[in-house]
N, C-alpha and C positions, 0 to 999 in steps of 0.2 A: 593507465599504465601503473606498473608496480615501481616502487623507489628502487633507485641503484644505490645500494648501501655502499659499495666498494667498487673498485673498478674492476676487480677480479673475482667479485660474486656475480653471478649471473643469474636470471630467472630460473634457469633448470636447476641450478644448485639449491636455490631457496625453495623451489617447490619439492625437490627430493628431500632437504631436510625434514620435511612434514611426515616422511613415509619411512617407518623402521627398517633398517637393514635386516632385522630379526622379526619379521612380523610372522610369529609362530603361534599365536594364540587362537583358539578354536572358539566354538559356541559356548562351551561350558563357563569359561572366564566372565562372558558377557551375562550369562544367567546368574553366575553366583555373586557377581557384584552389584546387579540389580535386586536379586532378593535378600542378600544381607543387608542393602541399604534400605529397602522396602520394609523388612521385619527388624528394623532397628530401634533408635531411641525413643521415636514417638510411641511405638507399640508397648515399651517395656516401661515408660514414665508418664504418658499423658492419655493413653487410650482408656484406661479406667477412669479418668476424670472426664473423657467425653460419654462414656456409658453412664456414670453417676449424674451428668450435668443435664443430657438430653434425653436419657432412657435408652432403652434397646432400640424402639423403633428410629429415633432420633439418629442415634448411632448409624444404623442400616442406611438411613438417608444420606449421611456424609459420606458412608463408604459408596452408596449408588452414584450421588452427584459427583463426588471427586473422581469415580472411574468414567463419568461422561466426559471428563476431559482427558483422564489419562489412557483409557482405551482407544478412543480416536485418534489421540496423538500416537500411540504404540503402532496402532494400524498405519497412519501417515508415515511413521518411521521406516517401517517394514516396506512399503509401498516405494518410498524415494530411496531406499538403500538398494533395492532391487532394480532401480533404473539406471543409476549412475555409480561410478567409482567413488566410494567414499574414502578419502584420504584422511590425515590426521585433522583431528578438530571437532571430530564430531558432528554433533548440532550445528555448530557454527559453518561448518564446512557445508552442510546441505542447504542452510538457510543463504549463505552467501552466493553460492553457486546457482540458486533459484532466483533470488532477489536482487542479486547484484552486491558486488563489494561494500559500498556505502551503507545500504540498508541492513545487509548482512553484519556489518561491523558495528553498527548502533545496536542491533539486537545482541550481536556476539559479545561485546562489552559488557552488557548487563548479565548476559548468560555467564560470561566469566566470574562476575561479582557475585552473583548467587552461587555459583560453585566454590568458589575461595570463602564466602560467608559460611557455606555449608561446612567446612572443615570446623570453624569455630563452633557452629552448633551442635556437631557431633562430639567435639572435644568438651563443651560445657556439658553437655548430657553425660558424657564418660564420667565426670566428676561426681554426678549424682549416684552413680553405683557404689560410692564408699559411704553413702548415708548409712548402710547396713553396719559397716565397723566403727562408725563415730563411737557408739556407747561404749563399745569394747574398749577402744583406744583411751577413752575418759576413764573408766574404771580400772583398766589396766594400769596406765601410765599417768593418770591424774591430769590429763590436757585435753583441753576441748577444740576440737577441729570445727572452726564457725565457716571459715571461708574455702568453698571448693576449690579455689584458683592454686591452693597448695599442692592439688593434684592435677590440674587443667594445665597449667603452665608446662611444667615438667614434662607432661605427658606429651604436649604438642611439640617442644622443641625436641623430643626424642623421636617423634615421626617425623619431623624436619630432617634431622640428621640421617636417619634411615632412607628417606627418600631421596636426598642428595648425594649419600654415597652408594646406596644399594639398589635404588631405582624400582621400576615397576615389577621386575621378576619377584622381588621380595614380597611384594604387595599379592600377587598370585597366589604364591605358595600359602600366604596368610590365609587368604581367603577360604582355601579347603578345611583348615581348622575352625575358624570364625562359624561357616555354615554348619560343620558338625556340632559345635557347641550351641548353636541356635535350634539345631534339630532336637537335640536332647534337652534343652531347657524347655521347648514347647511340649514335647512329649510328657515330661515330669509336670508341666503346668496342667496338661488336659487331664492326666491322671490323679492330680490331686483334689481334695475336697475339705469341705469345711463344716462346722455345725450349722451355718446359715444355708447351705447347699442341700442339708438334709431335710431342712422344713420348707425348702422355698416352694411357693406356688406358682405353678408356671402361667397362671393368668396375669401375673404382674408382669410379664413380658411385654405385655401391651398399653401398660399403664404409663400415662403421661408423667413426663419427670417434673417434680416440684422446683427444680432449680429456677433461679432467675437470670441465669447466664444465657447471653443472646447467642442463637443458634450458629449464625455466620462467626461470631468469636470463637467458638469452640471449633468449628469448620477450619479456620485459619491456623489454629493450633494443631489441628490433626491432619491437614493436606500435604505438608512436608514428607509424611510418611509415604505417600502414594508417588512422590516424585521421584523416587530411588528407581522408577522403572526405566529411566533414559540413563542411568550411571554407567551403564556398561557401553553405551553408544559412543562416549569419550575415548573409549580405547580402540576406536576406528582404524586409527594409523598402525597399531600392533596386532591386527588381525589377520589371518591367512585368507580369509573369504568373507569380506565383511558383508557381501550379497545375502550369504546365508546366514552369517553368525548374529547379524543385528536384528533380523525378523524373528527368528527361532527363540534367541535369547531373552530378547525384550518382551515379545509376547506371551510366552510362558510364565517369565517372572511375573508379569502383571496379573495374569489370570490366576496363578496359583497364590500371590500375594492377597488377592481381593476374597478369594475363597476362606483362605486361614484367618483374614480380619473378621470375617461374619463369625466363625466358629469361636474366635476370641471372645467377641463381643458377647454371644450366647453363654459363655463359660463365665465371664465376668460378671455379667446381671444375675446368673444362678449361684454364684458363689459368695457375693459380699453385698452388703447393704449400700445405696447411693451413698449416704454419709461417708462410709470408709472408702468407697471408690473415688469420692472427690478429694477427700483430706490424705489419704495415703497412696503417695505415687509411687510407692513399691509394693502396691497392694498385691501383685501377682506372686509374690514370694510368700505371702500368707497363704496363698491357694494351693501352690505348686507342693507336689508330693515330698521334693526336698529343698526347701526354702533358698537356701545358698546359690543354688543355680541360676537364679533369676539376675542377681548382680554380676555373677559370673558372667552370664548371657549377654546383660546389658553392656558391661565392659567389652565384651568380644564384639559384640555388635557395632557399639558406638566407635570403638577403634577401627573397626574394620570399614565402618562407613566414612570416618574422617580420612582413613587411608586412601578409600576409593576416590574422595573427593579431592584429595591431595595428588592423585594420580592424574585425574581427569582436567582439574581446572589450569593446571600449567600448560597440558596439552592444547588446550583451547587458546590461551593466550599465545602460546608458541605459533599457533596457525594464523592468530590475527596479525601478529607481527611479522610472519613469514608473507603475508599479503601486503604489507607495506601500508597499513591502515593507519599508523599513528603519523601525524606530521614530521617527525623527527626522525631521520633516517637512521642514526646512529641507534636510538631506541630500538627501531624495529630490527636492527641486526643484532642488536644484543638480546633481545627477546626470543628472536627465533634460532638462536645458536643451540646447539646441542651437543652432548657428550660423543666423541668419535666412536667409542666402544660398542655404546648400545642405544645411541639415539635420544637419551634421556635430556628433558628440556630443564636442565640445571638452573639456567638464570631465571626463567619464569617460574620455576618453584621456590626460588628464593624470594621474589616479589610476592607470590601468594602467601608464603609464609608470614611476611609481615603484615598482609592484610588479615589473615586469619589470627594472628597474634592481637591485633587491635581489638577484634569482635571478643574473643576470648577474656578479655580485660573487662569488657561490657559485663559479662556474666549473667545475662537475662535471656532464657530460653525461649520464652514467648516472644519477646519483642524481636528476637533475630528470627524466628520462625514466621513471624509475617513478613518480613522484609523478603526473605527467600520465597515466600509465596508468590508475592507480586512479580518478581524477576522470573520464577519458573512459569508463571501464567502467561507472560508476555513471550516466552519462548514457545512453549506449548501451542500459543494461539498462532504463533507464525508458522509452524510446521503444520499444523490442520489447515492453515490458510492456503500455504502452499499447495498441499494435497486438493484440496477443493479447487484451486484455479487450474491446476494442471488437469483436472477432468474437465473443465468448462472450455479450457484452452484448446483442447484436441490437438496437441502437436504430436505429429507423426512419430518424432524422436523420442517421445514418452512412452515406453513399452516396458513397465515394470513387469517382471515375474510374478510378483504379488501384487493384487489388486484390491483396494478397499472400496468403500462406496462414497460417493460424493457428500451424500446426506450425513454420513458419518462424520466427514471432515469439517462440513459446515457446523455440525452440532458442536464438535469441541471447539472450533473458534470462536463461536457465540457464547459460550460458556464460560471459556476463558475471560472475556471481556466481561460478562455479567458477574462472574464471580470476584473479579479484582475490586469493583467497584462496591459490591456487597461486603466485602472483608473489611477493606478500609479504603474510603474515598482519598482520603489525602494521601496514601500511599501509592494509590492508582494512578492519581494525578501526576504524582511526585516521579513515578517509574515512566510514565509517557513523556513527560516533559523532560527529563534527563536523557531518553534514547533521542528524542527530537533535537535536542541540544547537541548531542554526540555527532548526529547524522549531519548538521547544517556546518558544524565545525570541521569535520573530516572532509565534506564537500568543498569548504572554502579552503582549507589549509594545505589538503592532502592532493595527490596527483592520481589519487586512485579511479577507478571505473565511476560512471555515473550510475545512480541507483536503480533508474528504470530499466531493468533487464527484460530478456527476452519474453518471460512468463507473462508479464503485464502487456507487451506487445501483442502476443497471442491471445490473451484474454479479450482485449481490444478488437482484435481482427475478428474472432470468433463473434462477439457480440455484434460488431458492426454487419458481418455477413447475414447473421440471423436477423437484424432488424431491416435490412434493405431487402431481403427475400420476403420479409413480412409484409413491408410496406408495399412491394410490388404486387403481392397477392391480395393485399386488401382491396375491398370496393373502394375506387375512387370516388370522392365527393363531387359530383357535377356541378353543384351550385358556385356561383360566382362569389358568394360571401367568403367562401373557404380560401379564395386567390392569396398567394404569398410568392414572391419573386424567387425564382429558380434560375438564376443569371449565368450566362456563358459569356466570358470576354475574352476575345482574340486580340492580341497586341504585337506589334512588331516592334514596338519601341519602348520595350519594358523596362531597358535601362538609362534611356534617354528622358524619359517623362515618368513620373510615378502617379499622376493624376488617376489614370484608370484603375490601378492597383488600389490606391486610396478608396474610391469609390465603391469598387468591390468589397474592400474591408468593412466599409458602412453599411452596405446593403446587407453582408452575410453576417452582421455581429449579432443579431438575435432574432429577427424575423424572417430572413431570408437564407438562401444558400447559394454560395458562388463558385464556379470553377473559373480559374484565371489561366488563360493558355498563351504561351509564350509561342510566338510564330518565327521559326527559324527557316528562312527563304534559302532552298537549295536542294540538290539532289540527296537521298537518303543513302548514307555511306558510313563507314567505321567512323571517319573523321567527321563529318557532321553530327552523328548520334553522339559521340564524344562532347563535342561543343554543347549540343542541346544538354546534355547530363549535367555540365558544369554549370550553365546557367539556370538550369532547375534548381541545384542545390545553392547558388546564390539567391533566387527567389525564396526558398525556404527558409533561409537564413534571416533574409530580409523580414518574411512572414513572422518568424519566431520573436525577432526584435520588437516588432510593432504588435504582438500579440493578436494576429490576424486568423480568422476563422475561416479563410479561403483556400479551399483546394486547389493546388497548382501543377500544371502539366505542361508539355512541350510538344509542338508538332513541327515536322519538317516536312516541307513540299517545296515543289520548284515554281508554283503559281499561286497568285493569291486568291482565285477562285478555288482552286483544289484544297488550299488551306481552310475556307470559309466551310467548303462541303465537309471536310474532316471535321471541323469544329461542331457544326449543327447536328452531328451524328454521334457526338460524344454521349455515353449513357449518364444519366443522372446518378450522381453519388450519394444524394442525399435518401433516395427512395421515392422522391418526388419528381415528377417528369420536370425537364428544363422548360421554360417558359419566356425566356427573354434574352437577347442578345446585346451586348454592350460593345461598342467600339469607340476608338478613341484617335483623335487627330489635332496636329497642332496647327493652331490658325494661322490662315495665310498659306500652307502647305496643302495641296489640294488632291494630291495623287492618290493618297490612301483614301479620302473622302469619296473619290469618284469610284474607285473600286467597291465601296460600300453600295453607293448608290446603285451601281451596275447590277450588283448581285441582291438587289433587294428581294427580287422573285424568289429566290433560294429560300431567304427567311419566312417569306409568306408560306411558301410550300410546307415549311416546318412548323408552322403556326405559331411563330415566334414574335413576340413584340420586340421593338427595336430601339434603342438608347444610343446616341451619339454624343459624346463628351467632346466638346470644342474647347481644347486648353488654350488659355490666355497665358502671358508672361507674369500676369497678376495673380494666377493660381487661384487657391481657395481662401486667400488673404486670412482673416483673423478667425473663420469659420463663427460667423455670429448671425448674418443675414441670409435667409434662404427666400429668394422670389419666385412665385409660381405665376406664369403669364396664361390668362385663359382668354382665348379669341374665339370669334363666333365660328370660323371655319375649322376650328379643331377641338369642338367643343367635347368629341368622345375621349379626347386625351386627358380631360380634366381631372377625372378621379384618379387615372392612374399616376398623374404628376402629383396630386395632393397625397396620395398613399406612399410614393416613392420619398416626397420631402420628409413625411411623418417619418418612415423608417429610417431615414439618413440621419434626422434630429436625434433620434434615440442612441446615437453613438456618443461615448465619451468626449470624444473630439468636439461635439456640437453641443456640450452641456449648458453653454451660455448662449445657444443660439436660439432664433425665433423664425417663424415660418409667417411670410406676408403674401397675400394673395392678390394679384392684381387681375382684373376682367375688363374687357373693351366690347361696350355694346351700345345700340342706338340709343339716344336720349330718353325716348319714351319707354324703353323697357328696362332701364337703369335701375329703378327702384325695385321691381319685382326680382330682377336677377341678384342683386345684392342681399334681398330678403332669402332668396333661395340658397344662395352660399353661405349666410350666417346659420340657416336651418340644418344646411347640410354639414358644416363642421360642428355643430353644436350635438345632433343627433348622432353623429359619429363619434363623438368624444374626442375629437381632435384639439391637440393644445394648440388652437389658433383664435387669438382675441378678435371680437368683431370689430376692435379699432384697427386691426391688422389686415382687414378685407377691405379693399378699394376698387369701385366700379369707376372706370373712365369712359367719358363719351367717345364715340368714333367721331375722329376729326378727319373730314376729307382733305384738310390742307397739311395733316401732319400723319405720316404712316406709323404703322406698329411698331416697326424697327425704332423709329426717332423716339417714340414713347417709351419703349424700354431702354433704350440708351440713355434717356433723360431721367426716368424713375429707378432704374437699377444701377445705375453709375457705381454705386458703392456695396453693390450686393457681392457676397463671397460665392454664391452659386445660384444661377437663374436656371429655372426649368421651363421650355418653351415647347409647345406641341407642333408636331407637322403632320400632315397627312398624304396618303398614297399618291392621290392625282397631282400633289406638287412635284413628286419626284419624276412624273412622266414627262414634265415639260422639258423642252430643249434646254432650257437655262436652270434646271433644277439645281445646279451646286451654289446658285446665287440666293436660295432661301437660307442657306446657311451662313451669308457673308453680310458684311455692313453692319456688324454689331462693334461697338468699343466699350464693352464692359467686361467683367471678370469671368470664370468658367463658365460654359452655358451645357446644360444637358439636354439633348433635344429628344423629345419623346414622341412615338408613335406606338398607338395599341391597335390590334387587330380586332379586339372585342372590349367593348366598354367596361369598365369594372364597376362593382358595386360597393358603396360604403354603406354599412349598416349602423 
């Protein structure tokens, strides 16, 4: 749930604050915001450095690889935006409504930081535009301007004042002027020529660059240029029709920007030497038909980009605050507040301004570029992952009017992770660790929704369905070596004793699969259904607390036999057929045990092995000793009992446990049988020491029950076999009585199992 900031502020008001009452922007502002950011600081200041460092082919590779991220992200954005109502917060809104508030907030906060730092990045780049006038100032006034912060800090303060007082409307008006200046500067650049271009040999286009700069170092510096394609998405709350404006504006800006960059690279390599391209960051002014237009274009583009980031970042932060993400309710309320006149996020803008000012004081464009790249990679990877998972989830409510391809989305997500670590492994780990810490902090401290949202459940559902159908269609192995337990447990005392549930948990931990069915006795009605559902929820909660892998169900039936019939017809959840039934009864209370014995023929018809857990007051003790008793009359059960003991021992609850095998045989065959058991456990690689295998002589003066009571008095679990013939006797119930030890698991197999 969301925070309750004040008693008079409800969720409707908070949600409404994210949607502008004057949402009148169309597609053009989205396109202009994106294209003015794409064709901005990096293009003017660092693109020549890229061409000079890695050559024309290397620069084409940077453009191509960069757009392996941005184009899938643009397609994913277009797809998601045409499926749901996109409100204020842009990319954060999309991620949080797909992955859940907590995961969305962890990514959203890092996204916001990258947007806020981008303000500083563009303002720092704006200061570089004054490099052209520094010699004139020095010559005219005799004053050397060494520090660009003399320009950047006043420029940032002016931008902050404009945004706080005028808001986004001023930014939109400025965009038209900026894009016009950009267009003019590019036209004059392409029409310019140099003495180098007149003698340029086109064969040098394919010459390998001689620079020692690492490819991914250069890529990290250039990549922020391509990230501008999502700049317009942050205006989602101010758009009349986000489903139309976001796809058209974002995709067109991305593709047009990519084409322009290719032609700029071609113009640069053919107009200046690699040395000049690397060393002169305003080399474009030396190439342009009228040189001063480049610093003017740089100043206009960087101020525009900074203005765009200063519009988008506060809106992301406002949306995060509106969702009640931060643990402090007053902070959430303060950040989500907006001006009453035009819904401007004034408070979020103020906080963003302080962050931008801090990074402007750093003054290093390259260092800031790498930080921005990390956070944008995370955001883009998340958007691509959402699109990919939605394709896989096959959610009927996911019906975008624009559809991307799942392999584009997967490619974008994989490329984001790959490039993060190739650019800067330390920054990549730092970004991921920061998001993880934010996620856990928000989860623990706030009351927001859990992070595992519907999209994950849908994906798991589809994967589970596909696997079940595949396993059902697959050719079943008939060999006995492939046996593993698929257990159904029917219990009417699920909340009185937990022995059966514990046994199912151990069997289902790794090697087997179990379905625990609570039996609610009575006729099916609205009331009994509600009772059964409540008890199922309690069982699910208990299973979660105990990290159980058991599948849980309930059955409502007026009779015991009908309940057993229902249970044995339950479909196998794991894709493997059920092959065993487990019941539990309390020692000394024989009513339920009699029901089990009376219905043995049903279990045999179903071709199920049968296990009956005799729960004593001692329970499972310290979970250290498992005793397996092998008697001559139920020798066929031996392998199943040994396998079950091994499977149970594999659970962490039994990490200090050991298996002991006891066998009773005539004296003349004791040595042979002991050797057979040792060979069996050794060849089967079972964790049973020969010292824990003990063969006892049959003693006519002492019954097998007396031997078990004597040797297994301290056992935590004892496995004893029984056979069908014993159940047909008049006193069949007596075969389960007469024991004074801990919990006993009685085992009956229809077919002897094979231990290879």
